[in-house]
N, C-alpha and C positions, 0 to 999 in steps of 0.2 A: 828125529821126531821126539815128542815129549814122552811117549810111552817107553822109550828106551831108558828112561831114568826112573822107572817105577820103584818106589819104596815108601815106607811110612816115615814122614819127616818128623813126627812127634816122638814116637818111641817112649823111652823112659822119662821124657820131659813132662809127661802128663801125670798130674797128681791123682792117685786113686782115692775114691770116696766110697762111703758105704752104699751109695745109690748105684754104683757101677763105676764108670770112669768119669773123671771131671770134664772130659771133652777133648777132642782133637779136631781142630778146624783145618787141618791141612794134610795133604798126602804128598807123595813124591811126584805125582804127575800134576799138570795144571788142570790140570784136569780136562686139512679137510674142514671143513666147516665145523664149528662147535655144535654140540647137541643142544637142543632147546630144553630149557628147564622151566617148566611152568611154575609160576609163583616166585622164581628167584628174584626178579626185579621188584616184586611187590613187598618183600620184607626188608626192613632196614633202610628205607629210602631208595628211590630210584637212582640208578647209575647209568648215565648215557655215555656211549663211546664218542670220544672226540674225533672229528674228521681229520684225516691226514693232510699234510701240506701239499700245495701244488708242486709238481715235479720240477718246476723252474725255480722254486724258492731255495736255492743253494748258495750259501756264502761261505767260502773257504776260510778257515781260521789258521793263523800261523803258517806252518810249512805245508798246509793242506792235508795233514793227517786227520783232522776233524773238520766238521763243517756244520753250520747252522742250516737246517732244512725245514724249519717251522715246527709247529707243535707235534709232539709224538703221536703217531696214529695208534688207535686201539686202546688208549688209556681211559679208565673209567672215571667219570666225574662224580665226586662225592656229594651227597646231600645230607643235611641234618635230619636225625631221627625226629619224627613227629611225637608229641607227648603220648606215652603209652605204647609206642611202636616197638615190636620185638626186634632186637638187633640181628643183623645178618650173621651167619657163621663164616668168619674169615679163616682161610687156611693159606699159609705161606710156605711154598717149597723153595728152598734156596740151595745154591751150589757154591762150594768153596774152591778157590783157585781155578775158576772156570777157564778151560781152554780145550781146543779140539785136537786130539791126537789120533793115533791109529785105531783106537777103540770106537771113535765116532759117536761118543755118548752125548756130546753137546748137541750135535745136529739131530740125534735121535730124540732127545727129550724136548727139543724145540718142536718137533713134529707131534710128540705126545701132548704137549701143551696146547697146540692149535686144535688137536682133535677133541680134547676134553675141556676146552675153554678155561685153561689154566695159565694165568700169567705168573711169572716166577722172577726171582732175583738171582743174577749171576755175579758172584763176587770174583772179579778178575784179579789175578796176580800180575802186577805191572811188568815183572821180568819176563813174562811170557810173550811180550812184544819187543824184547831186547835181544838182539843176536849175541851169541856167545863171544864173537870177536869184538864186541863193544861192551863186554861185561864190566870193564873198569870204569864205565860211566856211572855205575851204581856204587855209592859210598854208604854202606849200611852202618847204622849206629853201632859202635863198640866192635866193629869188625873191619878187616882190611878191604879196600876197594876191590870190586870184582868178585866178592864172596857171596854165595847164595846157597842155602841148604836145599833148594829145589832146582838148582841149576838155572840155565837160560834156555833159549830156543834156537831153532834153525829156521831157514827161510821158509820151508814148507809148513812147519808148525805155525809160524807167524801168519802166513797167508791164510791158512785154514781157520785159525782162530779169529782173524779179522773178518772173514766171511761170516762166521757164526755170530760175532758180535753185531755186525750190521743187521743181519736178519733178526736177531733176538730183539734189538731195539725197535725195528720196524714192526715186529709182531706185538709190541706193547709191553715187552719185558723191561726190567731194570738192570743197569750195569753198575754194580757197586764195586768195592775193592776189598781184596784180601791182602793188600799191601804188596811187599816184594819178596824178600829173601827167606821168609818163614823160619825165623830163628826162635827156638823154644828152649825152655829149661834154663839151667845155669850157664855161666860163661857167655854172657852177652845176649841172653834170650830177651824177647820183647817185654817180659814181665819186669825187667830191670831198667827199662828205658825211661828217661825223663820226658817231661812235656816237650822240651825243645828238640829232643831226639825224635820224638814222634812227629813233630812238625816237619822235620827233615824227611822222614820216611814217607809221610803223606805227600809232600811236595814232589818227591821223586816218583812215587806211584802215579801221580798225575802227569808228570813230565814224560814218562815212558809211553803213555797213551797219547799225549798231545804231540809227540815228536817221533812217532814210529817210522814215518817216511824218511826223515833225516837219518835216523839210526840204522834202518834196514836197507836203505837205498832203493826201496820199492816205490819209486816215484810215480809209476804208471798205475798203481793200484787205486781203487776208489777210496775216498775218505770214509771215516766213521761218520754216520749221519747225525751227530750230536755234538754239542759243546760240552766237553767233559768237565769243564770248570763248573758248569751248572748242573750237569747230569749227575755228578757224584754227590750223593747226599747220605750215604750210609756204608757200613762196613761190618766185618767180623774179623777179629784178630786171630793170628796163628795160635792154635792150641788153646784158644779162649783165655790167653794170658795178656796182662798189661792193660786191661780195659780202662781202669780209672784214668791213668795219665793219657792214654790215647784219646779218651773222650774230652779231657781238658784241652787237648790240642785241637781235636777235630771240630769242636764247637766254634772255634775261631776261624775255621777254614771252610765253612759252608755246609757242614754235615748236620743232618736233622735227626738221625737215629743211630743206634748201635745194636748189634745182635751177638755180642760176645759173652753175655752173662749166662747164668744158670738159674732157672726159676721154675715156678709151678704154672699150671694152666689157669691163670687169672688175668684180668684185664691189665694191660701195661700202664706205666706211668713214666714221668720224666725223671732223669737224674743227670747231674752235671750240665743242665741246660739242654739236654737232648732226650728224645724218646729212648728208653731202655727196654728193648724187646728181646728178651733172652730166649735161648733154647730152653726146652721144658722137660721136666721129669715125666716120663710116660711109663705105662705098665710093660713088664716083660712077662708075657703069659707063661704060667707054670713056675715062675720064680717068686720069691718073697720080697723083692726089691724093685725099684724103678730105676731106669737109666735115662740118659739124655736122648732127646728126639733126633738122633743123628746116626747115620750108618756106621761110622767108626765105633761108636760106643756099643752098639749091638754086637758088632764083630768082636770087639775086645772082650766083652763079657761072655761071648759064646766060645771063641776059639783062641783068643790072644794072638792070633796070627792070620795073615791074609790068605794062607793056603792050608786051611784046616781039613779035617776028615771029609772027603768028598761025599761019603754016605750021609753026612749030616747037612749038606748044603741046602737041600730043599726045606728041611725042618727049620733051619736057622732063618732062611728068608721068610718062611711063613710066620715064624715067631715075631720077626720085626714088623711085617705087614699087620698081623693081628694086634700087636701092641699099639701101633699107630691108629688102627681102626677103633680100638677100645678108647684111646685118648680122644679121638674125634667124637665118638658116641657120647662120652660123658660131658663134653663141651656142647655139642649139638643139642642134646636133651637137657642140659644143665645151664651153666652160666653164660654160654655163648662166647667165652673168651677165645680170642684167635689162637689157632693151633699153629705152632712154629716148628718147621721140620728142616733139618740141615743134612746135606749130602755132599759126596764127592763123585766126580766122574771116574769111578774105579770099578774093576771087576773082581773085587775081593771075594774069596770063597766061591769062585765060579760065577760071579756076577749075580749071586742070589739077592743082594741088597738092592741092586738096580731093578730087579724084577719086583721086589717088595714095594719099592717106591712107585713104580709104574702102576701096579695093581691098586695101590692106595689112591693115586691120582684118578684113575678111571672109576673108582668106587665112590669117592666123596665129592669130586668136583661137579658131578652131574645132579646132585641132590638139590631139592628145593631149598631156597634160602641160603645156599652156600656160595661163597665167592672165593675162588682160588686166585689170589692177588700177589703182587710184589709188595715188598716192604714199603716202597714209596707210596703205592696206592693205599696201603693200610694207614700210613702216617697221615696222608691227605684226608682220609675219612675221620681219623681221630681228631684232627685239628678242626674239622668242620662241625664237631659236636658241641653241644652246650656243656661246659665244664661240670655243671651240677649233674648232668646225666652220666658222664664218665665216672664221677665220684660214686654214684649209686651202683654202677656196674662193678666198680672195684671192691665194693662191700661183699660181693658174692664170692664164696670160696670155690675150690675145685669141685666141680660136679653139682654145685648148688644152683637152684633156681628159685624164683619168688614163689612162695607157697600160694599166694593169692593171684598169681599170674602176672604176665608182663604189663598188661594194661594198667593194673593197679599200681604195680611197683614203680613204673617209670612215669606215673602221673601224680601220685600222692606225694606230699612233702615228706622230707626225711623225718623218720620217727626215731626216738631214742633207741628202740630195739626193733630192727627191721624184721618183718615176718618172712623168714627164709625156710625153704624145705630143708630137711636133714642133709648135712653134707655127706658126700661120698667118703668112705673110710680112707684114711691116709695110708696108702700102701707103700710108703717110703722106706727109709733105712730100717732094716731088721737084722743088722749084724753081718751083712755079706759084703766085706770090704773088697774093693777092686773088681776084677773080672769075675764072671761066673765060675763057680768051682763045684 
């Protein structure tokens, strides 16, 4: 099982920053009806759920590992903002190296998402669908064939992960990629890979999903209900390294966005021909610095270990939850920039970060005007907007909102000096390098 290989794959490969940790997007493991929200559909353009395909609309692809089953059910249809209309508050919860192991966190958060009307993005590591005895089919750049810093999977782990991937897609969630071997730092880490090496890694990540039946021998299992060549439109790199060359490769291979960067809570823009939607700096309550909006970064700043002082577990989880809620509040009441949150299916420090994420979901996703969406849904919405409207939104800094209101700000022509409310103070670097100390 995947849980048997639990360890932190990033370790010293991650560069420390004054804001906390530069980010770690990988771990050693792969990792009811929604509540009614009055007003949610009224703000930011109506979004209607697409109907699912008829059950008979199944066309197997390749060896039958994947299949075309029609339009994805439960996906929100974007509509362009009307002049002067207040933007919705988007929140994206995403999971790196998504896989189902003995912790059963993938299946748990699928249920949480359904309960609170939260669509999410699951970044699958391709090697989690590759059996260990077929490991030499993976030829990682700058490493020997069959090498992976997060190992491979067994039959039970593959079967369980496939079950959750099917269900996640049918629930309206997105299946992205976290690539394969999770190589970080020096000595062949993804940060040193060329564009051509990234193309090889991407092709292999796709191949392990598109050919899992052949590789695993599980020919009687149901296919994944999507065409992965079309489904895969975005990614997050291991340890947030190698973004530039990855994007240069991915933009030629059907990708529309990347979430490997480090940024602030402002409206996203394009880079390298793709949407650059980074993780964001968010408050760490009680500290003088901000850290990335990811469980690993809170953990590293708090304990530097996955098994820290048990007496502090509850406090650490509350600190992460409250930091995310503060970040949400300054966007919700300010510039309405999408809040981007990254996680791993891990029980670090007694599972306190999983509790923090779940409490954040159930608090924010039920609020009026809030849409908890996948990256793909966010990108669809962005691309449906008038470019001039997006330009105006990008003028707003962290926590800023139009002093004269949204109606005036998004209706009036751009002025030389836009009337903005005072910006929230920058609570960024204040000389606290690396982890909390």
